[in-house]
C-alpha positions in Angstrom: 21.2 22.3 1.9 17.5 21.7 2.7 15.2 20.7 0.0 13.0 23.3 -1.5 9.7 23.6 0.1 7.1 21.6 -1.8 4.2 23.5 -3.3 1.7 21.1 -1.9 -0.6 21.1 1.3 1.4 18.7 3.4 -1.0 18.1 5.9 -3.8 17.3 3.4 -1.2 15.0 1.2 -0.2 13.2 4.5 -3.9 12.5 5.4 -4.6 11.2 1.9 -1.3 9.2 2.2 -2.4 7.4 5.6 -5.9 6.6 4.0 -4.5 5.1 0.9 -1.7 3.1 2.5 -4.0 1.9 5.2 -6.5 0.8 3.0 -4.1 -1.3 0.9 -2.6 -3.0 3.6 -6.3 -3.8 5.1 -7.1 -5.1 1.6 -4.2 -7.6 1.6 -4.6 -8.6 5.1 -8.2 -9.5 4.6 -7.2 -11.5 1.5 -4.6 -13.4 3.3 -6.8 -14.2 6.3 -9.5 -15.4 3.7 -6.9 -17.5 1.7 -5.1 -19.2 4.6 -8.1 -21.0 5.9 -7.8 -24.1 3.7 -4.0 -24.4 4.4 -4.9 -24.4 8.1 -7.7 -26.9 7.6 -5.4 -29.2 5.7 -2.6 -28.9 8.6 -5.4 -29.6 11.1 -6.3 -32.9 9.4 -3.0 -33.8 9.2 -1.7 -32.9 12.8 -0.7 -35.9 14.9 -0.4 -34.5 18.2 -3.4 -33.2 20.0 -1.6 -29.8 21.2 -1.0 -29.2 17.4 -4.6 -30.1 16.5 -5.6 -27.5 19.2 -3.4 -24.8 17.8 -4.7 -25.3 14.4 -8.6 -25.4 15.6 -7.8 -22.3 17.6 -6.5 -20.6 14.7 -9.4 -21.5 12.5 -12.0 -20.4 15.2 -10.3 -17.1 15.4 -10.1 -16.6 11.8 -13.8 -17.1 11.5 -14.9 -14.8 14.1 -11.7 -12.3 14.7 -11.4 -10.7 11.2 -12.6 -7.3 12.1 -10.5 -7.4 15.2 -7.4 -8.2 13.0 -8.3 -5.4 10.6 -8.8 -2.9 13.4 -5.6 -3.8 15.1 -3.8 -3.0 12.1 -5.3 0.3 11.2 -4.9 1.3 15.0 -1.3 0.4 15.1 -0.2 1.7 11.6 -2.0 5.0 12.1 -0.5 5.5 15.5 2.8 4.7 14.2 2.6 6.9 11.1 1.6 9.7 13.2 4.6 9.3 15.5 6.8 9.4 12.6 5.3 12.3 11.2 5.5 14.1 14.6 8.9 13.4 14.8 10.0 14.8 11.4 7.9 17.8 12.0 9.8 18.4 15.5 13.1 17.9 13.8 14.8 15.9 16.8 14.9 12.3 18.0 12.1 11.2 20.0 14.2 9.1 22.3 16.2 12.3 23.5 19.5 13.1 22.0 21.7 11.6 19.5 21.3 7.9 19.1 24.6 6.0 19.8 26.0 4.0 16.7 24.6 0.6 18.3 21.3 2.1 18.5 21.4 3.4 14.7 22.6 0.1 13.7 19.6 -1.7 15.5 17.0 0.7 13.9 18.5 0.4 10.4 18.6 -3.7 10.7 15.1 -3.4 12.2 16.1 -5.7 15.3 14.0 -3.9 18.2 13.3 -5.8 21.5 13.6 -9.3 20.0 10.4 -8.8 17.9 11.7 -11.2 15.3 8.8 -11.6 13.1 8.3 -7.9 12.8 12.2 -7.4 12.2 12.2 -10.2 9.5 9.2 -8.7 7.5 10.8 -5.2 7.5 14.2 -6.5 6.8 12.7 -8.6 3.6 10.8 -5.6 2.6 14.0 -3.4 2.5 15.7 -6.1 0.7 13.2 -6.4 -2.0 12.3 -2.7 -2.4 15.6 -1.0 -1.8 15.5 1.6 -4.8 11.8 2.3 -4.2 12.0 2.7 -0.6 15.2 5.0 -1.0 13.1 7.2 -3.6 10.3 7.6 -1.2 12.4 8.3 1.8 13.8 11.2 -0.5 10.2 12.5 -1.4 9.5 12.6 2.5 12.7 14.6 2.6 11.2 17.1 0.3 7.9 17.2 1.9 9.3 18.0 5.3 12.2 20.2 4.0 14.9 18.3 5.2 18.1 17.2 3.4 17.5 13.5 4.1 15.2 10.9 5.5 16.3 7.5 6.1 14.2 4.3 6.1 14.1 4.4 10.0 12.4 7.9 10.1 10.2 7.2 7.0 6.5 7.4 8.1 5.8 4.6 5.7 9.2 2.9 6.3 9.2 -1.2 6.5 9.1 -1.0 10.5 6.2 1.1 10.6 4.3 -1.0 8.1 5.6 -4.3 9.5 4.1 -3.3 13.1 0.9 -2.5 11.7 0.4 -5.9 10.1 1.7 -7.9 13.1 -0.8 -5.9 15.2 -3.5 -7.2 13.2 -2.1 -10.6 13.3 -1.8 -10.5 17.0 -5.2 -9.7 17.5 -6.3 -13.0 16.3 -4.0 -14.4 19.4 -2.6 -17.5 17.2 -0.4 -20.0 18.8 2.5 -22.3 17.9 2.5 -23.9 14.6 -0.5 -22.2 13.5 1.2 -18.9 14.4 4.3 -19.8 12.5 2.1 -20.9 9.3 0.4 -17.5 9.3 3.7 -15.8 9.6 5.2 -17.6 6.3 2.1 -16.3 4.5 2.7 -13.0 5.6 6.1 -12.9 4.3 5.0 -14.5 1.0 2.0 -12.2 0.3 3.3 -8.8 2.0 6.9 -8.3 0.7 5.9 -8.2 -2.8 2.7 -6.2 -1.8 4.6 -3.6 -0.2 7.5 -3.3 -2.7 4.5 -2.6 -5.1 3.0 0.0 -2.9 6.2 1.8 -2.7 6.4 2.1 -6.4 2.6 3.5 -6.5 3.4 5.8 -3.9 6.4 7.3 -5.5 4.1 7.8 -8.7 1.4 9.4 -6.6 3.9 11.8 -4.8 5.3 12.6 -8.2 1.7 13.6 -9.5 1.3 15.8 -6.3 4.4 17.6 -7.2 6.9 16.0 -4.5 10.3 15.2 -6.0 12.9 13.4 -4.5 15.3 15.5 -2.5 18.5 16.0 -4.6 20.7 15.6 -1.4 18.9 12.7 -0.2 19.7 10.9 -3.6 23.2 11.7 -3.7 23.7 10.4 -0.1 22.2 6.9 -1.1 24.9 4.7 -2.6 23.3 2.4 -5.3 23.8 -1.2 -4.2 22.1 -4.0 -5.7 19.9 -5.7 -3.2 20.6 -9.3 -2.3 18.5 -11.9 -3.8 15.4 -12.3 -1.8 14.1 -15.7 -0.5 12.2 -17.6 -3.0 8.4 -17.3 -2.3 5.1 -18.3 -4.2 3.5 -15.5 -6.2 0.7 -14.1 -4.8 -2.8 -14.9 -5.8 -3.4 -13.4 -9.1 0.1 -12.3 -9.6 1.4 -11.4 -13.2 4.7 -11.6 -14.8 7.1 -8.6 -14.9 6.6 -7.7 -18.4 2.9 -7.5 -17.8 3.3 -5.2 -14.7 5.4 -3.1 -16.9 2.8 -2.6 -19.6 0.3 -1.9 -16.9 2.5 0.7 -15.4 3.1 2.4 -19.0 -0.4 2.8 -19.5 -1.2 4.1 -16.2 1.8 6.5 -16.5 0.4 7.5 -19.6 -3.0 8.1 -18.3 -2.2 10.0 -15.0 0.5 12.2 -16.8 -0.2 15.8 -15.5 -3.4 14.7 -13.5 -3.5 15.4 -9.8 -5.5 13.2 -7.8 -6.1 12.6 -4.0 -3.7 10.2 -2.9 -6.1 7.6 -2.0 -7.5 7.5 -5.8 -4.0 7.7 -7.2 -2.6 4.8 -5.3 -5.9 2.7 -5.9 -5.4 3.4 -9.5 -1.6 2.5 -9.6 -1.9 -0.5 -7.2 -5.2 -2.1 -7.5 -6.2 -1.3 -11.1 -2.7 -1.6 -12.2 -2.8 -5.2 -10.9 -6.1 -5.8 -12.8 -4.5 -4.4 -16.1 -1.3 -6.6 -15.5 -3.3 -9.4 -15.1 -5.2 -8.8 -18.2 -2.2 -8.2 -20.3 -0.6 -11.6 -19.0 -4.1 -13.2 -20.2 -4.1 -11.9 -23.8 -1.9 -9.0 -24.4 -2.8 -5.7 -25.8 -5.3 -7.1 -28.1 -7.2 -9.4 -25.4 -10.7 -8.4 -24.4 -9.7 -8.3 -20.7 -7.0 -5.7 -21.3 -9.4 -3.6 -23.5 -12.0 -3.3 -20.8 -9.8 -2.7 -18.0 -7.8 0.0 -20.0 -10.9 1.6 -21.1 -12.4 1.8 -17.6 -9.2 3.3 -16.5 -8.9 5.9 -19.1 -12.7 6.7 -18.6 -12.1 7.0 -14.8 -9.0 9.1 -15.0 -10.7 11.5 -17.5 -13.8 11.5 -14.9 -11.7 12.9 -12.2 -10.3 16.0 -14.1 -11.9 19.4 -13.9 -14.9 20.0 -16.4 -15.2 23.6 -17.2 -17.9 23.2 -19.8 -21.2 22.2 -19.1 -21.4 19.8 -22.1 -18.4 18.1 -20.2 -20.3 17.7 -16.8 -23.3 16.4 -19.0 -21.2 13.8 -20.5 -19.7 13.0 -17.2 -23.3 12.6 -15.7 -24.1 10.1 -18.5 -20.9 8.1 -18.2 -21.0 7.6 -14.3 -23.5 5.2 -13.6 -22.1 2.4 -15.9 -18.5 3.4 -15.0 -18.9 3.2 -11.5 -20.3 -0.4 -11.8 -17.4 -1.5 -13.8 -14.9 0.1 -11.2 -16.9 -1.8 -8.5 -16.8 -5.0 -10.2 -12.9 -4.6 -10.8 -12.4 -4.2 -7.5 -14.2 -7.1 -6.5 -12.1 -9.0 -8.9 -9.2 -7.8 -7.5 -10.2 -8.9 -4.0 -11.0 -5.7 -2.2 -13.2 -6.4 0.6 -16.6 -4.6 1.0 -15.5 -2.0 3.5 -12.6 -0.8 1.3 -14.7 -0.9 -1.8 -17.1 1.5 0.0 -14.1 3.7 0.9 -13.0 3.9 -2.8 -16.5 4.7 -4.1 -17.3 7.1 -1.6 -14.0 9.1 -2.6 -14.9 8.9 -6.0 -18.5 10.3 -5.2 -17.2 13.0 -3.4 -14.5 14.0 -6.3 -17.3 13.6 -9.0 -19.6 15.8 -6.7 -17.0 18.6 -6.7 -16.4 18.2 -10.6 -20.2 18.6 -11.2 -20.7 21.4 -8.8 -17.9 23.7 -9.1 -19.4 26.7 -7.5 -19.5 24.6 -4.2 -16.8 24.9 -1.5 -14.3 22.0 -1.7 -14.3 19.5 1.3 
């Protein structure tokens, strides 16, 4: 039986979802491109062959002048692939025409398409590291589209869709040889964990918007423990699992019963969740960093809830200048680039404007 229709505006939720994930991926890619420069400089200095030195020199030049092209490439490809997947789910039939053969299904499920090894490898690593979160997210998409099941190949945020977007951004840099391999290694180390965390945040955001996993989709999934992922260095500013769990508990408590735009929900669960986790790792619940990050998170969530009384709106007006400064400082500390900081702050201001002027028509 198909899942019950979700009591949500599907188009609005998908629009918010696209913006939130695109923003998160762009932030990660921007941080990767900035962080890999010292590594490439070291490799350039140590290269013995001229061709190899030229490859690293070309990469450094492209990283210096091609960052915006890389981010634009990611956004364009990811949004196009997302839209294609959504259109396919809305149409309810296979976009390639007819039922795929067993061999084609196997190719889709193992993400081996047209020899695109780097894309396929990243997608496979994500599936391996985030099997349960990905299955849950696909089940939520099944509910959203009133289907009994959506597999990871149909999921608009499946590993292949995301991997294609990331490598479209990398491809815009036109890297060559060993420099390209060095960047691919960094992509795998940075993005696998980031996408797994993103899936967890998205599941929380979908739940906050009333989209539960389709029961039939959950029943169809056989719980299998994922194979151990290849060892990789922790990403910059990463926190141990216990600290991340503490952050998740604080966020779940603060966001319980609160419906936010997807962009802000994912921002809180992912970007601010990372700040909370690092604060907990640094000093626990009694540390000054935790106290500041948790206070800002609680005040931000409160600020985004409807305010029926004039006194509440007056309190919000007094709170906002300092709160938004702290949010902006937190985003900068988390490595969010200027463009994406502006995106979040613009969304916050729009939401606050609606709350402070409740008689106006919502955007």
